[in-house]
VONU-725655 format. One record per residue: residue in three letters; z negated, x, y of N, C-alpha, C in turn. Coordinates in steps of 0.2 Angstrom, whole numbers, plus 5000, padded with zeros to 4 digits. Layout:
N
REC / ALA / Z / X / Y / Z / X / Y / Z / X / Y
...
END
This chain:
86
REC / UNK / 5074 / 5371 / 5355 / 5070 / 5371 / 5361 / 5066 / 5377 / 5362
REC / UNK / 5066 / 5379 / 5368 / 5062 / 5385 / 5370 / 5059 / 5384 / 5377
REC / UNK / 5054 / 5389 / 5378 / 5052 / 5389 / 5385 / 5057 / 5392 / 5389
REC / UNK / 5058 / 5390 / 5395 / 5063 / 5392 / 5400 / 5062 / 5400 / 5401
REC / UNK / 5068 / 5403 / 5402 / 5068 / 5410 / 5403 / 5063 / 5413 / 5408
REC / UNK / 5061 / 5409 / 5413 / 5056 / 5411 / 5418 / 5049 / 5411 / 5415
REC / UNK / 5049 / 5409 / 5408 / 5042 / 5410 / 5405 / 5038 / 5404 / 5407
REC / UNK / 5040 / 5399 / 5410 / 5036 / 5393 / 5413 / 5036 / 5388 / 5407
REC / UNK / 5030 / 5387 / 5404 / 5029 / 5383 / 5398 / 5030 / 5375 / 5401
REC / UNK / 5030 / 5374 / 5407 / 5031 / 5367 / 5410 / 5039 / 5365 / 5410
REC / UNK / 5043 / 5370 / 5408 / 5050 / 5369 / 5408 / 5053 / 5370 / 5401
REC / UNK / 5056 / 5365 / 5398 / 5058 / 5366 / 5391 / 5066 / 5366 / 5391
REC / UNK / 5068 / 5372 / 5388 / 5076 / 5373 / 5388 / 5079 / 5371 / 5381
REC / UNK / 5084 / 5368 / 5381 / 5088 / 5367 / 5376 / 5095 / 5370 / 5377
REC / UNK / 5097 / 5374 / 5372 / 5103 / 5378 / 5374 / 5109 / 5377 / 5368
REC / UNK / 5115 / 5377 / 5370 / 5121 / 5377 / 5366 / 5127 / 5380 / 5369
REC / UNK / 5128 / 5386 / 5367 / 5134 / 5390 / 5370 / 5132 / 5392 / 5378
REC / UNK / 5136 / 5390 / 5382 / 5135 / 5391 / 5389 / 5131 / 5385 / 5393
REC / UNK / 5129 / 5380 / 5389 / 5126 / 5375 / 5391 / 5118 / 5375 / 5390
REC / UNK / 5115 / 5374 / 5396 / 5107 / 5374 / 5395 / 5105 / 5367 / 5399
REC / UNK / 5101 / 5363 / 5395 / 5098 / 5358 / 5398 / 5090 / 5359 / 5399
REC / UNK / 5087 / 5359 / 5404 / 5080 / 5360 / 5405 / 5077 / 5353 / 5407
REC / UNK / 5071 / 5352 / 5403 / 5067 / 5346 / 5405 / 5060 / 5349 / 5407
REC / UNK / 5058 / 5345 / 5412 / 5051 / 5346 / 5415 / 5046 / 5341 / 5413
REC / UNK / 5043 / 5341 / 5407 / 5039 / 5335 / 5405 / 5034 / 5333 / 5411
REC / UNK / 5031 / 5338 / 5414 / 5026 / 5336 / 5419 / 5029 / 5331 / 5425
REC / UNK / 5035 / 5332 / 5426 / 5038 / 5327 / 5431 / 5040 / 5321 / 5428
REC / UNK / 5042 / 5321 / 5422 / 5045 / 5315 / 5418 / 5039 / 5309 / 5417
REC / UNK / 5041 / 5303 / 5420 / 5037 / 5297 / 5419 / 5039 / 5293 / 5413
REC / UNK / 5044 / 5295 / 5410 / 5047 / 5291 / 5404 / 5050 / 5285 / 5405
REC / UNK / 5053 / 5284 / 5411 / 5057 / 5278 / 5413 / 5063 / 5276 / 5409
REC / UNK / 5066 / 5282 / 5407 / 5072 / 5281 / 5402 / 5079 / 5280 / 5406
REC / UNK / 5079 / 5281 / 5413 / 5085 / 5280 / 5416 / 5090 / 5285 / 5414
REC / UNK / 5088 / 5291 / 5413 / 5092 / 5297 / 5410 / 5095 / 5295 / 5403
REC / UNK / 5091 / 5292 / 5399 / 5094 / 5290 / 5393 / 5099 / 5284 / 5393
REC / UNK / 5098 / 5280 / 5398 / 5102 / 5274 / 5399 / 5109 / 5276 / 5401
REC / UNK / 5109 / 5281 / 5406 / 5115 / 5283 / 5409 / 5119 / 5288 / 5405
REC / UNK / 5116 / 5291 / 5400 / 5120 / 5296 / 5396 / 5125 / 5293 / 5392
REC / UNK / 5131 / 5295 / 5393 / 5137 / 5291 / 5389 / 5137 / 5294 / 5382
REC / UNK / 5134 / 5299 / 5380 / 5134 / 5302 / 5374 / 5128 / 5302 / 5370
REC / UNK / 5123 / 5299 / 5372 / 5116 / 5298 / 5369 / 5113 / 5305 / 5367
REC / UNK / 5113 / 5309 / 5372 / 5111 / 5316 / 5371 / 5103 / 5316 / 5371
REC / UNK / 5100 / 5311 / 5376 / 5093 / 5311 / 5377 / 5090 / 5306 / 5373
REC / UNK / 5083 / 5307 / 5372 / 5079 / 5302 / 5369 / 5072 / 5302 / 5373
REC / UNK / 5068 / 5296 / 5373 / 5062 / 5297 / 5375 / 5057 / 5297 / 5369
REC / UNK / 5053 / 5302 / 5369 / 5048 / 5303 / 5364 / 5041 / 5305 / 5367
REC / UNK / 5036 / 5301 / 5364 / 5029 / 5301 / 5367 / 5030 / 5301 / 5375
REC / UNK / 5034 / 5296 / 5377 / 5034 / 5294 / 5384 / 5037 / 5300 / 5389
REC / UNK / 5041 / 5304 / 5386 / 5044 / 5310 / 5389 / 5051 / 5311 / 5387
REC / UNK / 5055 / 5313 / 5391 / 5062 / 5314 / 5389 / 5063 / 5320 / 5385
REC / UNK / 5067 / 5320 / 5380 / 5068 / 5325 / 5375 / 5076 / 5326 / 5374
REC / UNK / 5078 / 5332 / 5373 / 5085 / 5333 / 5372 / 5086 / 5333 / 5364
REC / UNK / 5090 / 5327 / 5362 / 5090 / 5326 / 5355 / 5097 / 5329 / 5352
REC / UNK / 5102 / 5328 / 5356 / 5109 / 5330 / 5353 / 5113 / 5334 / 5358
REC / UNK / 5111 / 5340 / 5360 / 5114 / 5344 / 5365 / 5121 / 5346 / 5363
REC / UNK / 5123 / 5346 / 5357 / 5130 / 5347 / 5355 / 5135 / 5342 / 5358
REC / UNK / 5132 / 5336 / 5359 / 5136 / 5330 / 5361 / 5137 / 5330 / 5369
REC / UNK / 5133 / 5334 / 5372 / 5133 / 5334 / 5380 / 5140 / 5336 / 5382
REC / UNK / 5143 / 5332 / 5387 / 5149 / 5333 / 5390 / 5148 / 5335 / 5398
REC / UNK / 5142 / 5337 / 5399 / 5140 / 5339 / 5406 / 5143 / 5335 / 5412
REC / UNK / 5142 / 5328 / 5411 / 5144 / 5323 / 5416 / 5139 / 5323 / 5422
REC / UNK / 5133 / 5326 / 5420 / 5127 / 5327 / 5425 / 5124 / 5320 / 5427
REC / UNK / 5125 / 5315 / 5423 / 5122 / 5308 / 5425 / 5115 / 5308 / 5424
REC / UNK / 5112 / 5312 / 5419 / 5105 / 5312 / 5418 / 5101 / 5316 / 5424
REC / UNK / 5104 / 5321 / 5426 / 5101 / 5325 / 5432 / 5102 / 5321 / 5439
REC / UNK / 5108 / 5318 / 5440 / 5109 / 5314 / 5446 / 5105 / 5308 / 5446
REC / UNK / 5103 / 5305 / 5441 / 5100 / 5298 / 5441 / 5092 / 5299 / 5440
REC / UNK / 5090 / 5304 / 5438 / 5083 / 5305 / 5437 / 5079 / 5305 / 5444
REC / UNK / 5075 / 5300 / 5445 / 5071 / 5299 / 5451 / 5066 / 5304 / 5452
REC / UNK / 5064 / 5308 / 5447 / 5058 / 5313 / 5447 / 5061 / 5320 / 5447
REC / UNK / 5067 / 5321 / 5446 / 5070 / 5328 / 5446 / 5067 / 5332 / 5440
REC / UNK / 5067 / 5328 / 5434 / 5064 / 5331 / 5428 / 5069 / 5334 / 5423
REC / UNK / 5075 / 5334 / 5425 / 5081 / 5336 / 5421 / 5085 / 5341 / 5425
REC / UNK / 5087 / 5347 / 5422 / 5092 / 5351 / 5426 / 5097 / 5352 / 5420
REC / UNK / 5104 / 5352 / 5422 / 5109 / 5354 / 5418 / 5113 / 5360 / 5421
REC / UNK / 5113 / 5365 / 5417 / 5116 / 5371 / 5419 / 5122 / 5373 / 5414
REC / UNK / 5128 / 5375 / 5416 / 5133 / 5377 / 5412 / 5139 / 5378 / 5415
REC / UNK / 5145 / 5379 / 5412 / 5151 / 5381 / 5415 / 5155 / 5376 / 5418
REC / UNK / 5153 / 5369 / 5416 / 5156 / 5364 / 5418 / 5163 / 5362 / 5415
REC / UNK / 5165 / 5366 / 5410 / 5171 / 5365 / 5407 / 5172 / 5358 / 5403
REC / UNK / 5166 / 5356 / 5400 / 5167 / 5349 / 5396 / 5167 / 5343 / 5401
REC / UNK / 5164 / 5343 / 5406 / 5164 / 5337 / 5410 / 5166 / 5338 / 5417
REC / UNK / 5164 / 5333 / 5422 / 5166 / 5334 / 5429 / 5161 / 5338 / 5433
REC / UNK / 5155 / 5338 / 5430 / 5149 / 5342 / 5434 / 5150 / 5349 / 5433
REC / UNK / 5149 / 5353 / 5439 / 5148 / 5360 / 5438 / 5142 / 5362 / 5442
REC / UNK / 5139 / 5368 / 5439 / 5133 / 5370 / 5442 / 5133 / 5378 / 5441
END
């Protein structure tokens, strides 16, 4: 995990190859919708906030980003693994 390349400590980036998942803890209310919809269990809730636990398992289906009601997750990558592209 690292601070987003923009230097914003409010945005936490997890990277693996061309894939980057950014979480914004300030926006996350810990509802767990993203965790429920992730088919590969990439995400977890820790201390009432979303956390990228297994980025290597991500298939870039984009369900976490699409389902998050608070826009607390961004998925960036080539789109080669799954159906979502960004």
